[in-house]
C-alpha positions in Angstrom: 32.6 162.8 -29.2 31.7 163.0 -25.5 28.0 163.6 -24.9 26.6 165.8 -22.1 24.0 164.4 -19.7 22.3 166.3 -16.9 20.3 164.7 -14.0 17.6 167.2 -13.1 16.1 168.0 -9.7 18.5 165.8 -7.8 17.4 167.5 -4.5 19.4 165.2 -2.2 22.4 165.0 -4.5 21.9 161.3 -4.5 21.9 160.4 -8.2 25.6 159.6 -8.5 25.7 157.4 -5.4 22.6 155.4 -6.2 23.9 153.8 -9.4 27.1 152.7 -11.1 27.6 155.3 -13.8 31.0 153.9 -14.9 29.7 152.1 -18.0 29.2 155.6 -19.5 32.8 156.8 -18.8 34.5 158.3 -21.8 31.2 158.4 -23.8 29.0 160.6 -21.6 29.8 163.4 -19.2 27.3 163.3 -16.4 26.4 166.2 -14.1 23.7 166.5 -11.5 21.6 169.6 -10.7 20.3 169.8 -7.2 18.3 173.1 -7.5 14.9 173.2 -9.2 14.9 175.1 -12.4 11.8 177.3 -12.1 11.4 178.6 -15.7 12.0 177.4 -19.2 14.7 180.1 -19.5 16.5 178.6 -16.6 16.2 175.1 -18.0 17.6 176.2 -21.4 20.5 178.0 -19.7 21.4 175.1 -17.5 21.1 172.1 -19.9 20.9 173.5 -23.4 24.2 171.9 -24.2 22.9 168.4 -23.3 22.1 165.6 -25.6 20.7 163.5 -22.7 18.5 164.5 -19.8 17.4 162.4 -16.8 14.2 163.8 -15.3 13.0 162.9 -11.8 9.3 162.2 -12.0 7.3 165.3 -12.9 9.4 167.9 -11.2 10.4 169.6 -14.4 7.8 169.8 -17.2 8.8 169.3 -20.8 6.1 170.9 -22.9 6.5 171.4 -26.7 7.6 175.0 -26.1 10.6 173.8 -24.0 11.5 170.9 -26.3 11.7 173.3 -29.2 14.3 175.2 -27.3 16.5 172.2 -26.7 17.7 171.3 -30.2 20.7 169.2 -29.0 18.4 166.9 -26.9 18.2 163.4 -28.2 17.3 161.2 -25.2 15.0 162.1 -22.3 14.7 159.6 -19.5 12.0 159.8 -16.9 11.9 157.9 -13.6 8.9 155.7 -13.8 7.0 154.6 -16.9 4.5 157.4 -16.9 5.1 161.1 -16.8 2.2 163.5 -17.5 4.6 166.5 -17.6 6.3 165.4 -20.8 4.6 166.1 -24.1 5.3 162.8 -25.8 3.9 163.9 -29.2 6.2 167.0 -29.2 9.2 164.8 -28.2 8.5 162.6 -31.2 8.3 165.6 -33.5 11.6 166.9 -32.1 13.3 163.5 -32.7 13.7 162.9 -29.0 13.5 159.4 -27.7 11.8 159.1 -24.3 12.6 156.2 -22.1 11.4 155.3 -18.6 12.4 153.1 -15.6 10.7 150.8 -13.2 9.0 152.3 -10.2 7.9 150.5 -7.0 4.4 151.2 -5.9 5.0 150.2 -2.2 6.7 153.4 -1.0 3.7 155.8 -1.7 1.4 153.3 -0.1 3.6 153.2 3.0 3.7 157.0 3.1 -0.1 157.1 3.0 -0.1 155.3 6.2 2.5 157.6 7.7 0.1 160.4 7.1 -3.0 158.6 8.3 -1.3 157.5 11.5 0.3 160.9 12.2 -3.1 162.6 11.7 -5.1 160.1 13.7 -2.7 160.3 16.7 -1.6 163.9 16.4 2.0 162.7 16.2 3.6 166.0 15.0 1.8 168.1 17.6 2.6 165.7 20.5 6.2 165.2 19.4 6.8 168.9 19.1 5.3 169.5 22.6 7.6 166.8 24.1 10.7 168.3 22.4 9.8 171.8 23.5 8.8 170.8 27.1 5.2 171.7 26.3 2.1 170.0 27.8 2.4 166.3 28.5 -0.6 164.9 26.4 -2.8 167.6 24.9 -4.8 165.6 22.3 -7.1 162.6 22.1 -6.4 160.4 19.1 -8.8 158.8 16.6 -9.1 155.0 16.4 -8.4 153.0 13.3 -9.8 149.7 14.3 -13.5 149.5 13.6 -13.5 152.7 11.5 -14.0 153.0 7.8 -11.2 153.6 5.3 -12.6 155.1 2.1 -10.4 154.8 -0.9 -10.7 156.8 -4.1 -9.2 154.3 -6.5 -8.2 150.7 -6.0 -5.2 150.3 -8.4 -1.7 149.1 -7.4 -1.3 151.7 -4.6 -4.9 151.7 -3.5 -4.9 147.9 -3.1 -1.8 148.0 -1.0 -3.4 150.7 1.2 -6.5 148.6 1.5 -4.6 145.6 2.7 -3.0 147.5 5.5 -6.4 149.0 6.5 -7.8 145.5 6.8 -4.8 144.5 8.9 -5.7 147.3 11.3 -9.2 146.0 11.5 -10.8 148.7 9.4 -13.9 148.4 7.3 -12.5 149.3 3.8 -14.7 150.8 1.1 -13.6 152.0 -2.4 -14.9 153.8 -5.4 -13.8 154.8 -8.8 -15.7 155.1 -12.1 -14.1 151.9 -13.4 -14.1 149.8 -10.2 -16.0 146.5 -10.4 -17.6 144.4 -7.8 -15.1 141.6 -8.7 -12.1 143.8 -8.3 -13.4 145.1 -4.9 -14.1 141.6 -3.7 -10.7 140.4 -4.8 -9.2 142.8 -2.2 -11.8 142.3 0.5 -13.2 145.8 -0.1 -16.8 147.0 -0.4 -17.5 148.9 -3.6 -19.3 152.2 -3.0 -22.1 152.9 -5.4 -21.1 156.6 -5.8 -18.5 159.1 -4.8 -21.0 160.7 -2.5 -21.7 157.4 -0.7 -18.0 156.9 -0.2 -17.3 160.4 1.2 -20.3 160.3 3.5 -19.3 156.9 4.9 -15.5 157.4 5.3 -13.6 158.2 8.6 -10.4 158.3 6.6 -10.6 159.2 2.9 -7.5 158.5 0.9 -7.0 159.5 -2.8 -5.3 157.0 -5.2 -6.7 158.0 -8.6 -4.7 159.0 -11.7 -5.1 162.7 -12.7 -7.1 163.2 -15.9 -9.9 165.3 -17.2 -12.4 163.3 -15.3 -10.6 163.5 -12.0 -9.2 167.0 -12.0 -11.0 169.0 -9.3 -13.0 165.9 -8.4 -13.0 166.8 -4.7 -14.3 170.4 -4.3 -16.5 172.3 -1.9 -19.6 170.1 -2.3 -17.6 166.9 -1.8 -15.7 168.2 1.2 -19.0 169.2 2.8 -20.3 165.6 2.3 -17.5 164.3 4.5 -18.0 163.8 8.2 -16.7 166.6 10.5 -14.6 163.9 12.3 -13.1 162.6 9.0 -9.6 163.0 7.6 -8.6 163.4 4.0 -5.3 162.2 2.7 -3.9 162.8 -0.8 -0.7 161.1 -2.0 -1.8 160.9 -5.6 -2.0 164.2 -7.5 -2.8 167.6 -6.0 -5.2 168.8 -8.7 -7.7 166.0 -7.9 -8.5 168.0 -4.8 -9.5 171.7 -5.2 -6.8 173.4 -3.1 -8.8 176.5 -2.3 -11.7 174.4 -1.2 -9.4 172.3 1.0 -8.1 175.4 2.8 -11.6 176.6 3.4 -12.6 173.2 4.7 -9.8 173.2 7.2 -10.3 176.7 8.3 -14.0 176.3 8.8 -13.9 172.8 10.3 -15.8 170.9 7.7 -13.4 168.0 8.3 -11.1 167.1 11.2 -7.9 167.4 9.2 -6.0 166.6 6.1 -2.6 165.3 5.0 -1.0 165.7 1.6 2.3 164.8 -0.1 1.5 166.5 -3.4 0.9 170.1 -4.4 -0.1 171.9 -7.6 3.1 174.0 -7.3 6.2 172.3 -6.1 8.2 173.3 -4.1 5.2 174.9 -2.3 5.6 178.7 -2.2 6.5 180.2 1.1 3.2 182.1 1.4 0.9 179.3 0.3 -2.2 179.1 2.6 -1.8 175.4 3.1 1.4 176.0 5.0 -0.6 177.7 7.8 -3.9 175.9 7.5 -5.1 174.4 10.7 -5.0 170.6 11.1 -3.0 170.1 8.0 0.0 167.8 7.7 2.0 168.4 4.6 5.1 166.6 3.3 7.4 167.7 0.4 6.4 164.9 -2.1 8.2 162.1 -0.5 6.0 159.3 -1.7 8.4 157.7 -4.1 11.6 158.9 -2.4 13.2 155.8 -1.0 16.5 154.1 -1.5 15.1 151.2 -3.4 13.3 153.4 -5.8 16.2 155.7 -6.3 18.6 152.8 -7.0 16.0 151.6 -9.5 15.5 155.0 -11.2 19.2 155.8 -11.6 20.4 152.3 -12.2 17.9 151.8 -15.1 18.7 155.3 -16.3 22.3 154.2 -16.9 20.9 151.1 -18.7 18.6 153.3 -20.8 21.5 155.5 -21.9 23.8 152.5 -22.6 21.1 150.8 -24.7 20.4 154.0 -26.6 24.0 154.5 -27.5 24.1 151.0 -29.0 21.0 151.9 -31.2 18.7 149.6 -29.3 16.7 151.7 -26.8 14.8 150.0 -24.0 11.8 150.9 -21.9 10.7 153.4 -24.6 7.8 155.7 -24.2 8.5 157.5 -27.5 10.6 156.4 -30.4 10.8 159.1 -33.1 9.7 158.0 -36.6 12.7 159.7 -38.0 16.0 158.3 -36.7 17.9 160.9 -34.7 21.4 161.8 -35.8 24.3 159.5 -34.8 25.4 160.6 -31.3 28.9 159.1 -31.6 
C-alpha cells in the first residue's frame, strides 16, 4: 500500500529540493502544495486522502474541528518542536502522531537586525529613491552606537539579538516576567524592573517573547504611549503580542518613530490591511525562519520522521497516541 503525503504551504516550492526524499520511494507518494489553504473545507478537499502531512510552522492551523475531518491522517509533522496552531490533545484523541524537527534560532535573530538597521537608516526609502531617480539623500538616520536596545524577552533569540546590540556599542536592557538578574548578567544585559521602565528607556524596542495568555496584547495603547517619540518597535516573535489596531494608531499619530514586523495575526496579510499603508512601517512576509539551513533541516528531518514512523519507532514526538494507530503498511 502506497501512502499519501502532502507538504503544506510550500510557498517557494522548495520542499523537494531541500531534502533527499528517495528513502520514501515506493512506500510514500509525496506532493507539495504551494498555495495557502484558507479554510478547513479547502484543507479537507486538498489533503483529505493523506495519511501523512508536513506542516510548515504555524501557517495552517490544525484545531480539533479540522482533525476530526481528516480520518485518514496518522502522522502530522511540524517544522520546529513547538507549534501553537496544532491541538495536540485533539491529535492524540484522533490517534494522530505528531512529530517535530529541529529549528535554528539564528535566522530570526538575524532578521531582527535587518529590520532594525533598515528602520534606523531608512534603507527602503533611500534605495527606492535611488532606483527611481528620486532625491539624492532625503532622510537622516538614527545612530545605534550609544543608544539603548530594549528587549522583551531574553531567551535563545533575544540573547542572540542582545549580543549583536552589544557589538554595535548599544546599551542593552531586557525585561520579562521570568527574567532574573543572573540571566541578564550572563548576557551583559541590564534587567529592567518593569515593562514600563523598559519601554520608557528604549530607543529600539524588540519583541522576543512567546505568545501566551500573559503576553497576548501585552503592548497596547498605554504601552505604545510610554515609548519615546523617537523610538522604534520591532516584532519578529508573534503578532498578537502587540495590539495591531493600537500599532496602526501609534504610527499614524506619531507616538513612535516607526515600526517593523515580520509577523501578522492574519497571514498572508490581507490586501486592504491598514498596516500595508501605515506610515513609517516596514513589514516582511514572515521570513524569520526562512533560510536554506532551516529548510534543509525541516524537510530533511521530516523525511527521517516519516521513515522512523513507518518502522514503528517514531522520533521527535510531540504526541504519541495512547491507542496504537492502524498499521499503515
